[in-house]
C-alpha positions in Angstrom: 109.3 81.3 117.8 112.6 83.1 118.1 111.8 86.8 118.0 114.3 89.4 116.9 115.5 92.3 119.1 113.0 95.0 117.9 115.5 97.8 119.0 118.2 96.1 116.8 115.8 96.3 113.9 115.1 100.0 114.6 119.0 100.6 114.7 119.3 98.7 111.4 116.6 100.8 109.8 118.1 104.1 111.2 121.4 103.1 109.6 119.8 102.8 106.2 119.9 99.2 106.0 117.0 96.9 104.7 115.4 94.4 106.9 115.8 90.9 105.4 112.8 88.8 104.7 112.8 86.8 108.0 113.0 90.0 109.9 110.2 91.5 107.9 108.0 88.4 108.4 108.8 88.6 112.2 107.3 92.0 112.3 104.1 91.0 110.7 103.8 87.8 112.6 104.8 89.2 116.0 102.7 87.8 118.9 100.3 90.4 120.2 102.0 90.2 123.7 105.1 92.0 122.3 103.0 94.6 120.2 104.0 97.6 122.6 107.7 96.7 122.5 107.4 96.7 118.7 105.6 100.0 118.6 108.3 101.6 120.8 111.1 100.4 118.5 109.2 101.8 115.4 108.7 105.2 117.3 112.5 105.5 117.7 112.8 105.5 113.9 109.8 107.8 113.4 111.1 110.4 116.0 114.4 110.6 114.4 113.1 111.9 111.2 109.7 113.3 112.1 109.9 114.3 115.8 106.6 114.4 117.6 104.8 116.1 114.7 101.6 115.0 112.9 101.0 116.0 109.4 97.3 116.7 108.3 96.0 115.9 104.8 92.5 116.8 103.6 91.0 114.9 100.8 88.0 115.8 98.4 86.5 113.4 95.8 86.4 115.7 92.8 84.9 113.2 90.3 82.9 110.2 91.6 82.0 106.8 89.9 81.8 106.5 86.0 84.9 104.7 86.0 85.9 102.1 83.3 88.3 100.1 85.4 87.7 97.0 87.3 89.5 97.4 90.6 87.8 94.9 92.7 88.0 96.9 95.9 86.6 100.1 94.6 82.9 101.2 94.9 83.5 103.4 91.8 84.6 100.7 89.4 82.6 99.4 86.5 81.9 96.2 88.1 80.6 97.7 91.4 76.9 98.3 92.1 77.4 100.1 95.2 75.2 103.0 96.0 77.4 106.0 95.7 77.1 109.4 94.4 78.2 109.7 90.8 79.2 112.9 89.2 81.6 114.4 86.7 84.5 116.8 87.7 83.2 119.4 90.2 83.1 123.2 89.5 86.4 125.1 90.3 84.5 127.0 92.9 83.6 123.9 95.0 87.3 122.9 94.8 88.3 126.3 96.1 85.7 126.1 98.9 87.2 122.6 99.9 90.5 124.2 99.8 89.4 126.9 102.1 88.3 124.3 104.6 91.5 122.5 104.4 93.4 125.8 105.1 91.2 126.4 108.2 92.0 122.9 109.5 95.7 123.7 109.1 96.2 120.7 106.6 99.5 121.0 105.1 98.2 119.3 101.9 95.0 119.5 100.1 94.3 116.3 98.1 91.7 115.8 95.3 90.9 112.7 93.4 89.1 111.8 90.2 87.8 108.5 89.2 88.6 107.0 85.8 91.5 105.5 84.0 93.1 108.9 82.8 91.8 112.4 82.6 90.8 113.3 79.0 91.7 116.7 77.8 88.5 118.7 78.8 88.6 117.6 82.3 92.5 117.9 82.4 92.3 121.6 81.4 89.8 122.0 84.3 92.3 120.3 86.6 95.1 122.6 85.7 92.8 125.6 86.1 91.9 124.4 89.5 95.5 123.7 90.7 96.5 127.2 89.6 93.5 128.8 91.4 94.3 126.9 94.6 98.0 127.8 94.7 97.2 131.4 94.1 94.8 131.7 97.0 96.1 129.4 99.7 99.2 128.3 101.4 98.6 124.8 100.7 100.5 122.0 99.0 98.3 120.5 96.4 98.2 116.7 95.6 96.0 115.2 92.8 95.1 111.5 92.5 94.4 111.5 88.7 94.8 107.9 87.4 97.4 107.0 84.8 99.4 110.0 83.5 101.6 110.5 80.5 104.9 112.3 80.4 103.2 115.3 78.8 100.4 115.4 81.4 102.9 115.4 84.2 104.9 118.2 82.7 101.7 120.3 82.4 100.9 119.6 85.9 104.2 120.6 87.0 103.9 123.8 85.0 100.6 124.5 86.7 102.3 124.3 90.2 101.0 120.9 91.5 103.1 119.8 94.3 102.5 116.2 94.5 100.7 113.2 92.6 99.1 110.3 94.3 99.1 107.0 92.4 99.0 104.0 94.6 100.7 100.7 93.7 98.1 99.1 96.0 99.6 95.7 96.2 102.7 93.6 95.1 103.3 93.1 91.5 102.6 89.4 91.8 99.2 89.9 93.5 98.0 92.7 91.2 96.1 90.7 88.8 94.0 89.4 91.6 92.7 93.0 92.4 92.5 94.5 88.9 92.7 93.4 85.2 92.2 96.4 83.2 95.5 97.9 83.8 98.9 96.4 85.2 101.2 97.0 88.0 103.6 98.3 85.5 101.2 100.8 84.2 101.2 102.3 87.6 104.9 102.1 88.1 105.2 103.9 84.9 103.0 106.7 85.9 105.1 107.2 89.0 108.2 107.4 87.0 106.6 110.0 84.7 105.7 112.1 87.8 109.2 111.8 89.3 110.7 112.8 85.9 108.6 115.9 85.8 110.0 117.1 89.2 106.8 116.4 91.1 106.7 114.8 94.6 105.5 111.2 94.5 102.7 109.8 96.8 102.1 106.1 96.6 101.0 103.4 99.0 98.8 100.4 99.1 95.5 98.7 100.4 95.8 96.2 103.0 93.2 93.5 103.7 92.6 92.1 100.2 93.6 88.5 100.9 97.2 89.3 100.0 100.1 87.4 101.8 102.7 88.7 104.1 105.3 88.4 101.4 102.9 90.6 99.2 103.0 93.3 102.0 106.7 93.2 102.2 107.1 93.4 98.4 104.8 96.4 98.2 107.0 98.2 100.8 110.2 97.3 99.0 108.7 98.3 95.7 107.9 101.8 97.2 111.3 102.1 98.6 112.9 101.2 95.3 110.9 104.0 93.6 111.8 106.4 96.3 108.3 107.5 96.8 108.0 110.6 99.0 104.8 110.0 100.8 103.1 106.6 101.6 99.5 106.3 102.4 98.5 103.0 104.0 94.8 102.2 103.5 93.1 99.3 105.2 90.4 97.7 103.1 86.8 98.8 103.8 84.7 96.1 102.5 82.0 98.0 100.6 78.6 96.2 99.9 78.2 95.2 96.2 81.9 95.1 95.4 83.7 91.9 94.7 85.6 92.3 98.1 82.4 92.9 100.1 83.0 89.9 102.4 86.8 90.4 102.9 87.2 91.0 106.7 90.7 89.7 107.9 92.0 92.8 109.8 92.1 93.7 113.4 93.7 96.7 115.1 96.9 94.6 116.3 97.5 93.4 112.6 97.2 96.9 111.3 99.6 98.3 113.8 102.3 95.6 112.9 101.8 96.6 109.3 102.5 100.2 110.2 105.7 99.2 112.1 106.9 97.3 109.0 106.3 100.2 106.7 108.3 102.5 109.2 111.2 100.1 109.4 111.3 99.6 105.7 110.7 103.2 104.8 112.3 105.1 107.8 112.6 108.6 106.1 109.4 108.6 104.3 106.1 110.2 105.3 103.8 107.4 106.3 100.1 108.3 106.4 97.3 106.2 108.0 94.7 106.6 105.3 91.3 104.9 104.5 90.1 102.4 107.0 91.8 104.0 110.0 88.7 104.5 111.9 87.2 101.1 110.9 90.1 99.0 111.6 92.1 100.6 114.3 89.2 101.6 116.4 90.1 102.4 119.9 93.8 101.9 119.1 94.0 104.7 116.6 96.2 106.8 118.7 98.9 103.9 118.7 99.1 104.2 115.0 100.9 107.6 115.4 103.8 105.9 116.9 104.9 104.4 113.6 103.1 106.8 111.3 103.5 110.6 111.1 100.4 111.6 109.1 96.6 111.2 108.7 93.8 112.3 106.6 91.5 114.6 108.5 87.8 114.5 107.5 86.2 112.1 104.8 87.7 109.8 102.4 86.6 109.2 98.8 83.2 107.4 99.2 83.5 106.6 102.9 83.1 108.9 106.0 86.0 109.5 108.3 86.1 110.5 112.0 85.1 114.1 112.8 88.1 116.6 112.6 87.7 117.7 116.2 87.9 114.0 117.3 91.2 113.7 115.2 92.7 116.7 116.7 91.7 115.8 120.2 93.2 112.3 119.7 96.5 113.8 118.4 96.7 116.1 121.5 95.6 113.6 124.0 98.4 111.3 122.8 101.0 114.0 123.3 101.8 114.6 119.6 101.9 118.0 118.0 100.3 119.2 114.8 102.6 120.2 112.0 101.9 123.6 110.3 101.8 123.7 106.5 105.5 125.0 106.4 106.7 122.0 108.4 107.0 123.8 111.8 105.2 123.0 115.0 101.7 124.5 115.0 101.5 126.7 118.2 97.9 128.0 117.7 94.6 126.2 118.3 92.4 125.4 115.4 89.1 127.4 115.7 86.0 125.5 114.5 83.3 127.5 112.8 
């Protein structure tokens, strides 16, 4: 196999050029013995735009289960029998308490998610009230993962002061029907377009490890580039018992790192976040993920536990990276754990 010059790929990315298909496939299919060279090249791109800083995001599941969608990867879907907590939208006070925890951990963004296709008006009114309450009390950016959203809903969210909306494309358009049938890829794209039109920052990424092809991974990254998404969370599938994908297990740490490198090359200026599955699939190689990526979730995910916050902070410092303060500057003071 004739391997490309990884540094030349980095230079092409820095110049704003898009890697061609053969180059993108070469990144995903690179032999393990050149992995450190590949990571070094991706780090050149990351360092140009993000320096040595690592952004922290804090996530809370504000409404769990009770979903009418059939997303095959999800423990909260209508076809899942996974044993998870199920509850309606939590009280505003609980969200404020979670935001307080995020602020103490110096997370730049407080993220909350709800299950379901789209928030109905009673819940949507509570969401708007919670956003206003958090913005009034804390110096945090607020991101909501709220399902499919109309133009009117995004305008109201913008008026309430929300900073960002997360709505993942999850996979390529061609592969989407293999992971969900109750809504389409185009439905997801339309929501992102509504968010952008309302002047809200867009957050969208994918889930890797659902038996998609290398071409699907490339198409996902290119779709996100075309949509000019601001923040890109990369999730690595955690096969959850009693979901259709419970036996999917095709990832290893080296594969995950190559995927992160590809996303950095194809989305050089974007925030790339290592999201769900980081601890499960990167394992002892988690610190290497910070060479292509510049952001992580600190704490737990939606229905799965994450690494302890103290361990995350130690990992960042031990690898020589610097925490980013909520205002984007370098964080100079230590985080004090209660």
